[in-house]
N, C-alpha and C positions, 0 to 999 in steps of 0.2 A: 196547795200542793198535796197530791194524793199519795205519792210514793213515800215509803218510810224514810224518815230523816235520821241522821246519826249525830249524836252528841258524844264527843270524846273528852274525857276529863283526865288530864295528865297530873299525877300526884306522886308524892314520895311513897315508898312501900309502907304498909301498915305495920306498926310494931306489935309484938305479941301482947303488950299490956294495954292496947287500945280498947279492948272490950268491945262494946257495941258502938262506940264513937268512931266509925270509919267513914272514909270517903265513899266507899262502895254503898254503904247503907244510906247515906245522905243522897247519893245519886239515884238509887233505886226508889227512894221516897218521892223525889222530884219527878222521876219518870212515871211512876204510878199516878201521881196527882195530875200531871199534864194529860195523860191518856184519859183519865176519868173526867176531868173538867172540860177539856177542850176537844177531845176526839182526835188530837194530832197523833199520827202514826210516827212513833219515835223509838229509837233504840239507843240506850246509853252504853258506853264502853269506858271502863276505868283502865287507864294505862299507866303503869308504874314508870317513874323516871328511871332511865338507864336500862330499861328492859329492851329486848329485841324490837318490840312494837314501837317503843319510844323512838328508836333510831330510824324508823320508817317515816318519821315526820321531822325532816331537818329544820323546818321553820320553828318548831317548838324547841328542838335541841339548841338552836341558836339563841332563842330567848333565855333559856336556862343558863347557857354558857355566858351570856352577857350580864347575868346577875338577877334576872327577873325571878320573883318568888312564885311558887305554885299556889293554887292550882292554875293551870292553863286550860281554858275551855275553848273547844273548837266545835262549831256547828256546821255540818255539811262542808267540812274541810276549810272553814274560815275561822280564824281566831277571833273570838268575841270578848274574851276577858283574860287578863293575866294578873294573878295575885288576888288577895281578898278571900271572900267567902263564896260558896256556891249560892247564886241568887236565882231563884226560880223565875222571877220576873224577867231578868236579863235573858235567860235561856228561852223563855216563852216568846219574848219579843223577837229574838233572832230567828226562831222557828217560824213565826207568823210573817216575818218581814220578807 
């Protein structure tokens, strides 16, 4: 696939005491490694739960409302993971698949 692909990561807002341990930093690291190692054209978006952008994705809102834990990871508008950690391999496989 030659077009830029989009990975959206739905997470709780970052607390002020989080320091460098943020979802955004983790996502940026994965994005940079994927571009460097695979050449995949990809753009990551971090979307905070209950933000206006969050409500533009009713399928994600429904998962959260039903009790699913974040992060919710969506690749090209398809949910690939709910809960757990950000897994580079899972994201890469979804992008390549």
